[in-house]
mmCIF file of the N, C-alpha and C atoms, coordinates in Angstrom:
data_MODEL
# 
_entry.id   MODEL 
# 
loop_
_atom_site.group_PDB 
_atom_site.id 
_atom_site.type_symbol 
_atom_site.label_atom_id 
_atom_site.label_alt_id 
_atom_site.label_comp_id 
_atom_site.label_asym_id 
_atom_site.label_entity_id 
_atom_site.label_seq_id 
_atom_site.pdbx_PDB_ins_code 
_atom_site.Cartn_x 
_atom_site.Cartn_y 
_atom_site.Cartn_z 
_atom_site.occupancy 
_atom_site.B_iso_or_equiv 
_atom_site.pdbx_formal_charge 
_atom_site.auth_seq_id 
_atom_site.auth_comp_id 
_atom_site.auth_asym_id 
_atom_site.auth_atom_id 
_atom_site.pdbx_PDB_model_num 
ATOM 1   N N  . UNK A 1 1  ? -85.119  19.301 112.087 1.00 0.00 ? 1  UNK A N  1 
ATOM 2   C CA . UNK A 1 1  ? -85.095  20.417 111.552 1.00 0.00 ? 1  UNK A CA 1 
ATOM 3   C C  . UNK A 1 1  ? -86.687  19.900 112.738 1.00 0.00 ? 1  UNK A C  1 
ATOM 4   N N  . UNK A 1 2  ? -86.653  20.901 113.467 1.00 0.00 ? 2  UNK A N  1 
ATOM 5   C CA . UNK A 1 2  ? -88.475  20.678 114.581 1.00 0.00 ? 2  UNK A CA 1 
ATOM 6   C C  . UNK A 1 2  ? -89.600  21.742 113.766 1.00 0.00 ? 2  UNK A C  1 
ATOM 7   N N  . UNK A 1 3  ? -90.654  21.256 113.689 1.00 0.00 ? 3  UNK A N  1 
ATOM 8   C CA . UNK A 1 3  ? -92.112  22.165 112.307 1.00 0.00 ? 3  UNK A CA 1 
ATOM 9   C C  . UNK A 1 3  ? -91.255  24.213 113.235 1.00 0.00 ? 3  UNK A C  1 
ATOM 10  N N  . UNK A 1 4  ? -91.091  24.028 114.061 1.00 0.00 ? 4  UNK A N  1 
ATOM 11  C CA . UNK A 1 4  ? -91.145  24.648 114.004 1.00 0.00 ? 4  UNK A CA 1 
ATOM 12  C C  . UNK A 1 4  ? -90.047  25.623 113.555 1.00 0.00 ? 4  UNK A C  1 
ATOM 13  N N  . UNK A 1 5  ? -88.564  25.459 113.114 1.00 0.00 ? 5  UNK A N  1 
ATOM 14  C CA . UNK A 1 5  ? -87.425  25.983 112.156 1.00 0.00 ? 5  UNK A CA 1 
ATOM 15  C C  . UNK A 1 5  ? -88.032  26.133 111.379 1.00 0.00 ? 5  UNK A C  1 
ATOM 16  N N  . UNK A 1 6  ? -88.690  25.249 110.946 1.00 0.00 ? 6  UNK A N  1 
ATOM 17  C CA . UNK A 1 6  ? -89.376  25.157 109.321 1.00 0.00 ? 6  UNK A CA 1 
ATOM 18  C C  . UNK A 1 6  ? -90.462  26.337 109.239 1.00 0.00 ? 6  UNK A C  1 
ATOM 19  N N  . UNK A 1 7  ? -91.771  26.412 109.871 1.00 0.00 ? 7  UNK A N  1 
ATOM 20  C CA . UNK A 1 7  ? -92.041  27.064 109.325 1.00 0.00 ? 7  UNK A CA 1 
ATOM 21  C C  . UNK A 1 7  ? -91.856  28.777 108.168 1.00 0.00 ? 7  UNK A C  1 
ATOM 22  N N  . UNK A 1 8  ? -90.965  29.669 108.908 1.00 0.00 ? 8  UNK A N  1 
ATOM 23  C CA . UNK A 1 8  ? -90.504  30.729 107.828 1.00 0.00 ? 8  UNK A CA 1 
ATOM 24  C C  . UNK A 1 8  ? -89.902  29.767 106.493 1.00 0.00 ? 8  UNK A C  1 
ATOM 25  N N  . UNK A 1 9  ? -89.821  28.203 105.932 1.00 0.00 ? 9  UNK A N  1 
ATOM 26  C CA . UNK A 1 9  ? -89.383  28.269 105.375 1.00 0.00 ? 9  UNK A CA 1 
ATOM 27  C C  . UNK A 1 9  ? -90.621  27.472 103.941 1.00 0.00 ? 9  UNK A C  1 
ATOM 28  N N  . UNK A 1 10 ? -91.398  27.420 105.004 1.00 0.00 ? 10 UNK A N  1 
ATOM 29  C CA . UNK A 1 10 ? -92.588  26.645 104.344 1.00 0.00 ? 10 UNK A CA 1 
ATOM 30  C C  . UNK A 1 10 ? -94.238  27.927 104.004 1.00 0.00 ? 10 UNK A C  1 
ATOM 31  N N  . UNK A 1 11 ? -94.143  28.898 104.864 1.00 0.00 ? 11 UNK A N  1 
ATOM 32  C CA . UNK A 1 11 ? -94.756  29.478 104.785 1.00 0.00 ? 11 UNK A CA 1 
ATOM 33  C C  . UNK A 1 11 ? -94.872  30.929 104.740 1.00 0.00 ? 11 UNK A C  1 
ATOM 34  N N  . UNK A 1 12 ? -94.800  31.334 103.367 1.00 0.00 ? 12 UNK A N  1 
ATOM 35  C CA . UNK A 1 12 ? -95.069  33.005 102.655 1.00 0.00 ? 12 UNK A CA 1 
ATOM 36  C C  . UNK A 1 12 ? -95.788  33.637 102.985 1.00 0.00 ? 12 UNK A C  1 
ATOM 37  N N  . UNK A 1 13 ? -96.241  35.126 103.391 1.00 0.00 ? 13 UNK A N  1 
ATOM 38  C CA . UNK A 1 13 ? -97.092  35.569 103.058 1.00 0.00 ? 13 UNK A CA 1 
ATOM 39  C C  . UNK A 1 13 ? -95.452  37.685 102.412 1.00 0.00 ? 13 UNK A C  1 
ATOM 40  N N  . UNK A 1 14 ? -96.783  37.489 100.921 1.00 0.00 ? 14 UNK A N  1 
ATOM 41  C CA . UNK A 1 14 ? -95.591  38.768 100.415 1.00 0.00 ? 14 UNK A CA 1 
ATOM 42  C C  . UNK A 1 14 ? -97.866  38.849 99.489  1.00 0.00 ? 14 UNK A C  1 
ATOM 43  N N  . UNK A 1 15 ? -97.217  40.821 99.720  1.00 0.00 ? 15 UNK A N  1 
ATOM 44  C CA . UNK A 1 15 ? -98.459  41.191 99.986  1.00 0.00 ? 15 UNK A CA 1 
ATOM 45  C C  . UNK A 1 15 ? -98.976  41.666 98.114  1.00 0.00 ? 15 UNK A C  1 
ATOM 46  N N  . UNK A 1 16 ? -97.511  40.803 97.592  1.00 0.00 ? 16 UNK A N  1 
ATOM 47  C CA . UNK A 1 16 ? -97.980  41.122 96.108  1.00 0.00 ? 16 UNK A CA 1 
ATOM 48  C C  . UNK A 1 16 ? -98.478  39.758 95.475  1.00 0.00 ? 16 UNK A C  1 
ATOM 49  N N  . UNK A 1 17 ? -98.464  38.834 96.007  1.00 0.00 ? 17 UNK A N  1 
ATOM 50  C CA . UNK A 1 17 ? -98.506  36.766 95.665  1.00 0.00 ? 17 UNK A CA 1 
ATOM 51  C C  . UNK A 1 17 ? -100.178 37.466 97.225  1.00 0.00 ? 17 UNK A C  1 
ATOM 52  N N  . UNK A 1 18 ? -101.414 36.278 96.303  1.00 0.00 ? 18 UNK A N  1 
ATOM 53  C CA . UNK A 1 18 ? -102.598 35.569 96.638  1.00 0.00 ? 18 UNK A CA 1 
ATOM 54  C C  . UNK A 1 18 ? -103.447 36.842 97.961  1.00 0.00 ? 18 UNK A C  1 
ATOM 55  N N  . UNK A 1 19 ? -102.900 38.776 97.927  1.00 0.00 ? 19 UNK A N  1 
ATOM 56  C CA . UNK A 1 19 ? -102.814 39.573 98.093  1.00 0.00 ? 19 UNK A CA 1 
ATOM 57  C C  . UNK A 1 19 ? -102.633 39.563 99.510  1.00 0.00 ? 19 UNK A C  1 
ATOM 58  N N  . UNK A 1 20 ? -101.565 38.473 100.054 1.00 0.00 ? 20 UNK A N  1 
ATOM 59  C CA . UNK A 1 20 ? -101.463 39.109 101.240 1.00 0.00 ? 20 UNK A CA 1 
ATOM 60  C C  . UNK A 1 20 ? -101.442 37.851 102.737 1.00 0.00 ? 20 UNK A C  1 
ATOM 61  N N  . UNK A 1 21 ? -102.074 36.646 101.097 1.00 0.00 ? 21 UNK A N  1 
ATOM 62  C CA . UNK A 1 21 ? -103.079 36.371 102.057 1.00 0.00 ? 21 UNK A CA 1 
ATOM 63  C C  . UNK A 1 21 ? -101.492 34.738 102.557 1.00 0.00 ? 21 UNK A C  1 
ATOM 64  N N  . UNK A 1 22 ? -101.971 33.706 103.736 1.00 0.00 ? 22 UNK A N  1 
ATOM 65  C CA . UNK A 1 22 ? -100.507 33.555 104.159 1.00 0.00 ? 22 UNK A CA 1 
ATOM 66  C C  . UNK A 1 22 ? -100.770 32.515 103.042 1.00 0.00 ? 22 UNK A C  1 
ATOM 67  N N  . UNK A 1 23 ? -99.670  31.848 102.221 1.00 0.00 ? 23 UNK A N  1 
ATOM 68  C CA . UNK A 1 23 ? -99.287  30.458 101.438 1.00 0.00 ? 23 UNK A CA 1 
ATOM 69  C C  . UNK A 1 23 ? -98.804  29.234 101.613 1.00 0.00 ? 23 UNK A C  1 
ATOM 70  N N  . UNK A 1 24 ? -98.491  27.895 100.807 1.00 0.00 ? 24 UNK A N  1 
ATOM 71  C CA . UNK A 1 24 ? -97.279  27.625 101.356 1.00 0.00 ? 24 UNK A CA 1 
ATOM 72  C C  . UNK A 1 24 ? -96.467  28.420 100.427 1.00 0.00 ? 24 UNK A C  1 
ATOM 73  N N  . UNK A 1 25 ? -95.175  28.662 100.698 1.00 0.00 ? 25 UNK A N  1 
ATOM 74  C CA . UNK A 1 25 ? -94.174  29.363 100.274 1.00 0.00 ? 25 UNK A CA 1 
ATOM 75  C C  . UNK A 1 25 ? -93.418  28.389 98.425  1.00 0.00 ? 25 UNK A C  1 
ATOM 76  N N  . UNK A 1 26 ? -93.497  29.186 97.539  1.00 0.00 ? 26 UNK A N  1 
ATOM 77  C CA . UNK A 1 26 ? -92.821  28.735 96.752  1.00 0.00 ? 26 UNK A CA 1 
ATOM 78  C C  . UNK A 1 26 ? -94.806  28.305 95.532  1.00 0.00 ? 26 UNK A C  1 
ATOM 79  N N  . UNK A 1 27 ? -95.477  28.200 96.389  1.00 0.00 ? 27 UNK A N  1 
ATOM 80  C CA . UNK A 1 27 ? -96.685  28.489 95.406  1.00 0.00 ? 27 UNK A CA 1 
ATOM 81  C C  . UNK A 1 27 ? -98.180  28.643 95.790  1.00 0.00 ? 27 UNK A C  1 
ATOM 82  N N  . UNK A 1 28 ? -99.043  29.570 95.353  1.00 0.00 ? 28 UNK A N  1 
ATOM 83  C CA . UNK A 1 28 ? -100.466 30.201 95.722  1.00 0.00 ? 28 UNK A CA 1 
ATOM 84  C C  . UNK A 1 28 ? -101.832 29.875 96.287  1.00 0.00 ? 28 UNK A C  1 
ATOM 85  N N  . UNK A 1 29 ? -101.253 28.159 97.313  1.00 0.00 ? 29 UNK A N  1 
ATOM 86  C CA . UNK A 1 29 ? -102.005 27.262 97.749  1.00 0.00 ? 29 UNK A CA 1 
ATOM 87  C C  . UNK A 1 29 ? -102.109 28.355 99.394  1.00 0.00 ? 29 UNK A C  1 
ATOM 88  N N  . UNK A 1 30 ? -103.182 28.817 99.505  1.00 0.00 ? 30 UNK A N  1 
ATOM 89  C CA . UNK A 1 30 ? -103.459 29.308 100.754 1.00 0.00 ? 30 UNK A CA 1 
ATOM 90  C C  . UNK A 1 30 ? -103.931 28.479 102.282 1.00 0.00 ? 30 UNK A C  1 
ATOM 91  N N  . UNK A 1 31 ? -102.890 28.522 103.222 1.00 0.00 ? 31 UNK A N  1 
ATOM 92  C CA . UNK A 1 31 ? -102.688 28.431 104.587 1.00 0.00 ? 31 UNK A CA 1 
ATOM 93  C C  . UNK A 1 31 ? -104.355 28.170 104.938 1.00 0.00 ? 31 UNK A C  1 
ATOM 94  N N  . UNK A 1 32 ? -105.426 29.158 104.801 1.00 0.00 ? 32 UNK A N  1 
ATOM 95  C CA . UNK A 1 32 ? -107.084 28.738 105.131 1.00 0.00 ? 32 UNK A CA 1 
ATOM 96  C C  . UNK A 1 32 ? -107.491 27.571 103.650 1.00 0.00 ? 32 UNK A C  1 
ATOM 97  N N  . UNK A 1 33 ? -106.749 26.991 102.519 1.00 0.00 ? 33 UNK A N  1 
ATOM 98  C CA . UNK A 1 33 ? -107.295 26.054 102.224 1.00 0.00 ? 33 UNK A CA 1 
ATOM 99  C C  . UNK A 1 33 ? -107.637 25.153 102.780 1.00 0.00 ? 33 UNK A C  1 
ATOM 100 N N  . UNK A 1 34 ? -106.033 24.784 102.996 1.00 0.00 ? 34 UNK A N  1 
ATOM 101 C CA . UNK A 1 34 ? -105.739 23.277 103.334 1.00 0.00 ? 34 UNK A CA 1 
ATOM 102 C C  . UNK A 1 34 ? -106.103 23.646 104.782 1.00 0.00 ? 34 UNK A C  1 
ATOM 103 N N  . UNK A 1 35 ? -105.976 23.717 105.700 1.00 0.00 ? 35 UNK A N  1 
ATOM 104 C CA . UNK A 1 35 ? -106.710 23.908 107.238 1.00 0.00 ? 35 UNK A CA 1 
ATOM 105 C C  . UNK A 1 35 ? -108.066 23.531 106.483 1.00 0.00 ? 35 UNK A C  1 
ATOM 106 N N  . UNK A 1 36 ? -109.362 24.802 106.048 1.00 0.00 ? 36 UNK A N  1 
ATOM 107 C CA . UNK A 1 36 ? -110.165 24.175 105.163 1.00 0.00 ? 36 UNK A CA 1 
ATOM 108 C C  . UNK A 1 36 ? -110.764 22.568 104.796 1.00 0.00 ? 36 UNK A C  1 
ATOM 109 N N  . UNK A 1 37 ? -109.489 21.989 103.891 1.00 0.00 ? 37 UNK A N  1 
ATOM 110 C CA . UNK A 1 37 ? -110.019 20.368 103.526 1.00 0.00 ? 37 UNK A CA 1 
ATOM 111 C C  . UNK A 1 37 ? -109.877 20.146 104.599 1.00 0.00 ? 37 UNK A C  1 
ATOM 112 N N  . UNK A 1 38 ? -107.919 20.088 105.663 1.00 0.00 ? 38 UNK A N  1 
ATOM 113 C CA . UNK A 1 38 ? -108.392 18.529 106.356 1.00 0.00 ? 38 UNK A CA 1 
ATOM 114 C C  . UNK A 1 38 ? -109.487 19.697 107.771 1.00 0.00 ? 38 UNK A C  1 
ATOM 115 N N  . UNK A 1 39 ? -110.775 20.475 108.224 1.00 0.00 ? 39 UNK A N  1 
ATOM 116 C CA . UNK A 1 39 ? -111.334 20.344 108.985 1.00 0.00 ? 39 UNK A CA 1 
ATOM 117 C C  . UNK A 1 39 ? -112.764 19.684 108.352 1.00 0.00 ? 39 UNK A C  1 
ATOM 118 N N  . UNK A 1 40 ? -112.819 19.694 106.562 1.00 0.00 ? 40 UNK A N  1 
ATOM 119 C CA . UNK A 1 40 ? -113.463 18.947 106.172 1.00 0.00 ? 40 UNK A CA 1 
ATOM 120 C C  . UNK A 1 40 ? -113.191 17.127 106.381 1.00 0.00 ? 40 UNK A C  1 
ATOM 121 N N  . UNK A 1 41 ? -112.197 16.604 106.928 1.00 0.00 ? 41 UNK A N  1 
ATOM 122 C CA . UNK A 1 41 ? -112.179 15.752 106.816 1.00 0.00 ? 41 UNK A CA 1 
ATOM 123 C C  . UNK A 1 41 ? -110.690 14.571 106.103 1.00 0.00 ? 41 UNK A C  1 
ATOM 124 N N  . UNK A 1 42 ? -110.536 15.382 105.243 1.00 0.00 ? 42 UNK A N  1 
ATOM 125 C CA . UNK A 1 42 ? -109.700 15.478 103.903 1.00 0.00 ? 42 UNK A CA 1 
ATOM 126 C C  . UNK A 1 42 ? -108.675 14.625 105.036 1.00 0.00 ? 42 UNK A C  1 
ATOM 127 N N  . UNK A 1 43 ? -108.136 13.958 104.136 1.00 0.00 ? 43 UNK A N  1 
ATOM 128 C CA . UNK A 1 43 ? -107.179 13.133 105.059 1.00 0.00 ? 43 UNK A CA 1 
ATOM 129 C C  . UNK A 1 43 ? -105.001 13.862 104.552 1.00 0.00 ? 43 UNK A C  1 
ATOM 130 N N  . UNK A 1 44 ? -104.274 14.062 105.256 1.00 0.00 ? 44 UNK A N  1 
ATOM 131 C CA . UNK A 1 44 ? -103.024 14.705 104.903 1.00 0.00 ? 44 UNK A CA 1 
ATOM 132 C C  . UNK A 1 44 ? -102.494 13.831 103.542 1.00 0.00 ? 44 UNK A C  1 
ATOM 133 N N  . UNK A 1 45 ? -103.426 13.064 103.371 1.00 0.00 ? 45 UNK A N  1 
ATOM 134 C CA . UNK A 1 45 ? -103.079 12.110 101.520 1.00 0.00 ? 45 UNK A CA 1 
ATOM 135 C C  . UNK A 1 45 ? -104.060 12.261 100.841 1.00 0.00 ? 45 UNK A C  1 
ATOM 136 N N  . UNK A 1 46 ? -104.297 12.205 101.330 1.00 0.00 ? 46 UNK A N  1 
ATOM 137 C CA . UNK A 1 46 ? -105.519 12.678 100.009 1.00 0.00 ? 46 UNK A CA 1 
ATOM 138 C C  . UNK A 1 46 ? -105.370 14.276 99.454  1.00 0.00 ? 46 UNK A C  1 
ATOM 139 N N  . UNK A 1 47 ? -104.999 15.767 100.334 1.00 0.00 ? 47 UNK A N  1 
ATOM 140 C CA . UNK A 1 47 ? -104.484 16.951 100.240 1.00 0.00 ? 47 UNK A CA 1 
ATOM 141 C C  . UNK A 1 47 ? -103.450 16.157 99.615  1.00 0.00 ? 47 UNK A C  1 
ATOM 142 N N  . UNK A 1 48 ? -102.171 16.120 99.632  1.00 0.00 ? 48 UNK A N  1 
ATOM 143 C CA . UNK A 1 48 ? -101.088 15.607 99.136  1.00 0.00 ? 48 UNK A CA 1 
ATOM 144 C C  . UNK A 1 48 ? -101.223 14.889 97.477  1.00 0.00 ? 48 UNK A C  1 
ATOM 145 N N  . UNK A 1 49 ? -102.719 14.058 97.342  1.00 0.00 ? 49 UNK A N  1 
ATOM 146 C CA . UNK A 1 49 ? -103.259 13.322 96.274  1.00 0.00 ? 49 UNK A CA 1 
ATOM 147 C C  . UNK A 1 49 ? -104.039 15.015 95.410  1.00 0.00 ? 49 UNK A C  1 
ATOM 148 N N  . UNK A 1 50 ? -104.288 15.501 95.780  1.00 0.00 ? 50 UNK A N  1 
ATOM 149 C CA . UNK A 1 50 ? -104.918 16.547 94.836  1.00 0.00 ? 50 UNK A CA 1 
ATOM 150 C C  . UNK A 1 50 ? -104.209 17.731 94.753  1.00 0.00 ? 50 UNK A C  1 
ATOM 151 N N  . UNK A 1 51 ? -102.925 17.492 95.683  1.00 0.00 ? 51 UNK A N  1 
ATOM 152 C CA . UNK A 1 51 ? -102.204 18.914 95.492  1.00 0.00 ? 51 UNK A CA 1 
ATOM 153 C C  . UNK A 1 51 ? -100.430 18.502 95.235  1.00 0.00 ? 51 UNK A C  1 
ATOM 154 N N  . UNK A 1 52 ? -100.249 17.871 94.938  1.00 0.00 ? 52 UNK A N  1 
ATOM 155 C CA . UNK A 1 52 ? -98.927  17.156 94.431  1.00 0.00 ? 52 UNK A CA 1 
ATOM 156 C C  . UNK A 1 52 ? -97.612  17.845 94.711  1.00 0.00 ? 52 UNK A C  1 
ATOM 157 N N  . UNK A 1 53 ? -97.926  19.040 94.434  1.00 0.00 ? 53 UNK A N  1 
ATOM 158 C CA . UNK A 1 53 ? -96.707  20.403 95.144  1.00 0.00 ? 53 UNK A CA 1 
ATOM 159 C C  . UNK A 1 53 ? -97.149  20.134 96.544  1.00 0.00 ? 53 UNK A C  1 
ATOM 160 N N  . UNK A 1 54 ? -97.578  20.692 96.751  1.00 0.00 ? 54 UNK A N  1 
ATOM 161 C CA . UNK A 1 54 ? -97.874  20.297 98.534  1.00 0.00 ? 54 UNK A CA 1 
ATOM 162 C C  . UNK A 1 54 ? -97.219  18.365 99.427  1.00 0.00 ? 54 UNK A C  1 
ATOM 163 N N  . UNK A 1 55 ? -96.379  19.170 99.876  1.00 0.00 ? 55 UNK A N  1 
ATOM 164 C CA . UNK A 1 55 ? -95.759  18.310 100.930 1.00 0.00 ? 55 UNK A CA 1 
ATOM 165 C C  . UNK A 1 55 ? -96.547  17.949 102.516 1.00 0.00 ? 55 UNK A C  1 
ATOM 166 N N  . UNK A 1 56 ? -96.149  16.696 102.678 1.00 0.00 ? 56 UNK A N  1 
ATOM 167 C CA . UNK A 1 56 ? -96.940  16.302 103.923 1.00 0.00 ? 56 UNK A CA 1 
ATOM 168 C C  . UNK A 1 56 ? -95.948  17.226 105.210 1.00 0.00 ? 56 UNK A C  1 
ATOM 169 N N  . UNK A 1 57 ? -94.384  17.686 104.654 1.00 0.00 ? 57 UNK A N  1 
ATOM 170 C CA . UNK A 1 57 ? -93.951  19.145 106.172 1.00 0.00 ? 57 UNK A CA 1 
ATOM 171 C C  . UNK A 1 57 ? -95.256  20.023 105.288 1.00 0.00 ? 57 UNK A C  1 
ATOM 172 N N  . UNK A 1 58 ? -95.404  20.489 104.534 1.00 0.00 ? 58 UNK A N  1 
ATOM 173 C CA . UNK A 1 58 ? -95.629  21.479 103.827 1.00 0.00 ? 58 UNK A CA 1 
ATOM 174 C C  . UNK A 1 58 ? -97.208  21.535 105.237 1.00 0.00 ? 58 UNK A C  1 
ATOM 175 N N  . UNK A 1 59 ? -97.818  20.289 104.862 1.00 0.00 ? 59 UNK A N  1 
ATOM 176 C CA . UNK A 1 59 ? -99.865  20.060 105.480 1.00 0.00 ? 59 UNK A CA 1 
ATOM 177 C C  . UNK A 1 59 ? -98.936  20.867 107.497 1.00 0.00 ? 59 UNK A C  1 
ATOM 178 N N  . UNK A 1 60 ? -97.787  20.197 107.046 1.00 0.00 ? 60 UNK A N  1 
ATOM 179 C CA . UNK A 1 60 ? -98.167  20.314 108.711 1.00 0.00 ? 60 UNK A CA 1 
ATOM 180 C C  . UNK A 1 60 ? -97.794  21.625 109.642 1.00 0.00 ? 60 UNK A C  1 
ATOM 181 N N  . UNK A 1 61 ? -96.754  22.706 108.129 1.00 0.00 ? 61 UNK A N  1 
ATOM 182 C CA . UNK A 1 61 ? -96.226  23.534 108.789 1.00 0.00 ? 61 UNK A CA 1 
ATOM 183 C C  . UNK A 1 61 ? -97.862  24.787 108.838 1.00 0.00 ? 61 UNK A C  1 
ATOM 184 N N  . UNK A 1 62 ? -98.982  24.451 107.420 1.00 0.00 ? 62 UNK A N  1 
ATOM 185 C CA . UNK A 1 62 ? -100.304 24.683 108.004 1.00 0.00 ? 62 UNK A CA 1 
ATOM 186 C C  . UNK A 1 62 ? -100.298 24.961 109.259 1.00 0.00 ? 62 UNK A C  1 
ATOM 187 N N  . UNK A 1 63 ? -100.919 24.111 109.924 1.00 0.00 ? 63 UNK A N  1 
ATOM 188 C CA . UNK A 1 63 ? -100.495 23.646 110.693 1.00 0.00 ? 63 UNK A CA 1 
ATOM 189 C C  . UNK A 1 63 ? -100.613 23.733 112.147 1.00 0.00 ? 63 UNK A C  1 
ATOM 190 N N  . UNK A 1 64 ? -98.591  24.409 111.813 1.00 0.00 ? 64 UNK A N  1 
ATOM 191 C CA . UNK A 1 64 ? -98.090  24.816 112.956 1.00 0.00 ? 64 UNK A CA 1 
ATOM 192 C C  . UNK A 1 64 ? -98.601  26.678 112.858 1.00 0.00 ? 64 UNK A C  1 
ATOM 193 N N  . UNK A 1 65 ? -99.155  26.725 111.761 1.00 0.00 ? 65 UNK A N  1 
ATOM 194 C CA . UNK A 1 65 ? -99.313  28.282 111.797 1.00 0.00 ? 65 UNK A CA 1 
ATOM 195 C C  . UNK A 1 65 ? -100.858 28.853 112.194 1.00 0.00 ? 65 UNK A C  1 
ATOM 196 N N  . UNK A 1 66 ? -101.888 27.727 111.900 1.00 0.00 ? 66 UNK A N  1 
ATOM 197 C CA . UNK A 1 66 ? -102.904 27.939 112.647 1.00 0.00 ? 66 UNK A CA 1 
ATOM 198 C C  . UNK A 1 66 ? -102.552 27.740 113.992 1.00 0.00 ? 66 UNK A C  1 
ATOM 199 N N  . UNK A 1 67 ? -102.453 26.799 114.678 1.00 0.00 ? 67 UNK A N  1 
ATOM 200 C CA . UNK A 1 67 ? -101.683 26.671 115.710 1.00 0.00 ? 67 UNK A CA 1 
ATOM 201 C C  . UNK A 1 67 ? -101.116 27.992 116.634 1.00 0.00 ? 67 UNK A C  1 
ATOM 202 N N  . UNK A 1 68 ? -100.179 28.701 116.691 1.00 0.00 ? 68 UNK A N  1 
ATOM 203 C CA . UNK A 1 68 ? -99.807  29.948 116.545 1.00 0.00 ? 68 UNK A CA 1 
ATOM 204 C C  . UNK A 1 68 ? -100.755 31.012 116.563 1.00 0.00 ? 68 UNK A C  1 
ATOM 205 N N  . UNK A 1 69 ? -101.695 31.241 115.371 1.00 0.00 ? 69 UNK A N  1 
ATOM 206 C CA . UNK A 1 69 ? -102.314 32.266 115.791 1.00 0.00 ? 69 UNK A CA 1 
ATOM 207 C C  . UNK A 1 69 ? -103.800 32.643 116.255 1.00 0.00 ? 69 UNK A C  1 
ATOM 208 N N  . UNK A 1 70 ? -104.206 31.162 116.986 1.00 0.00 ? 70 UNK A N  1 
ATOM 209 C CA . UNK A 1 70 ? -104.775 31.006 117.948 1.00 0.00 ? 70 UNK A CA 1 
ATOM 210 C C  . UNK A 1 70 ? -104.271 31.225 118.884 1.00 0.00 ? 70 UNK A C  1 
ATOM 211 N N  . UNK A 1 71 ? -103.173 31.220 119.336 1.00 0.00 ? 71 UNK A N  1 
ATOM 212 C CA . UNK A 1 71 ? -102.351 30.894 120.170 1.00 0.00 ? 71 UNK A CA 1 
ATOM 213 C C  . UNK A 1 71 ? -102.614 32.344 120.997 1.00 0.00 ? 71 UNK A C  1 
ATOM 214 N N  . UNK A 1 72 ? -102.413 33.323 119.635 1.00 0.00 ? 72 UNK A N  1 
ATOM 215 C CA . UNK A 1 72 ? -102.630 35.092 119.591 1.00 0.00 ? 72 UNK A CA 1 
ATOM 216 C C  . UNK A 1 72 ? -103.503 34.882 120.239 1.00 0.00 ? 72 UNK A C  1 
ATOM 217 N N  . UNK A 1 73 ? -103.293 36.805 120.275 1.00 0.00 ? 73 UNK A N  1 
ATOM 218 C CA . UNK A 1 73 ? -104.959 37.216 121.087 1.00 0.00 ? 73 UNK A CA 1 
ATOM 219 C C  . UNK A 1 73 ? -105.829 37.215 120.856 1.00 0.00 ? 73 UNK A C  1 
ATOM 220 N N  . UNK A 1 74 ? -107.008 37.149 121.345 1.00 0.00 ? 74 UNK A N  1 
ATOM 221 C CA . UNK A 1 74 ? -107.992 36.417 121.464 1.00 0.00 ? 74 UNK A CA 1 
ATOM 222 C C  . UNK A 1 74 ? -109.013 37.726 120.622 1.00 0.00 ? 74 UNK A C  1 
ATOM 223 N N  . UNK A 1 75 ? -109.429 37.180 119.413 1.00 0.00 ? 75 UNK A N  1 
ATOM 224 C CA . UNK A 1 75 ? -110.796 38.496 118.816 1.00 0.00 ? 75 UNK A CA 1 
ATOM 225 C C  . UNK A 1 75 ? -112.392 37.123 119.600 1.00 0.00 ? 75 UNK A C  1 
ATOM 226 N N  . UNK A 1 76 ? -112.787 38.468 119.456 1.00 0.00 ? 76 UNK A N  1 
ATOM 227 C CA . UNK A 1 76 ? -114.235 37.989 119.880 1.00 0.00 ? 76 UNK A CA 1 
ATOM 228 C C  . UNK A 1 76 ? -114.509 38.032 118.130 1.00 0.00 ? 76 UNK A C  1 
ATOM 229 N N  . UNK A 1 77 ? -115.255 36.186 117.446 1.00 0.00 ? 77 UNK A N  1 
ATOM 230 C CA . UNK A 1 77 ? -116.486 36.464 116.568 1.00 0.00 ? 77 UNK A CA 1 
ATOM 231 C C  . UNK A 1 77 ? -118.301 36.446 117.036 1.00 0.00 ? 77 UNK A C  1 
ATOM 232 N N  . UNK A 1 78 ? -118.030 36.637 117.754 1.00 0.00 ? 78 UNK A N  1 
ATOM 233 C CA . UNK A 1 78 ? -119.638 37.241 118.054 1.00 0.00 ? 78 UNK A CA 1 
ATOM 234 C C  . UNK A 1 78 ? -120.261 37.986 117.460 1.00 0.00 ? 78 UNK A C  1 
# 
């Protein structure tokens, strides 16, 4: 199964959980938290050690989610 097929199984957006922020399914770990940790220089192995409920596939699904969002409509942040 490719990452594309796994995305709906790994990422959830539920208004009743974490105010509707995208989370790793079955957790309250925000996709933005995982992305922030990666951008701060943490390795996947370090993230998995700090958040043992996550899997490598969960982290990769967060990256895939971010790539899809970034490929969408342009939003001017300036």
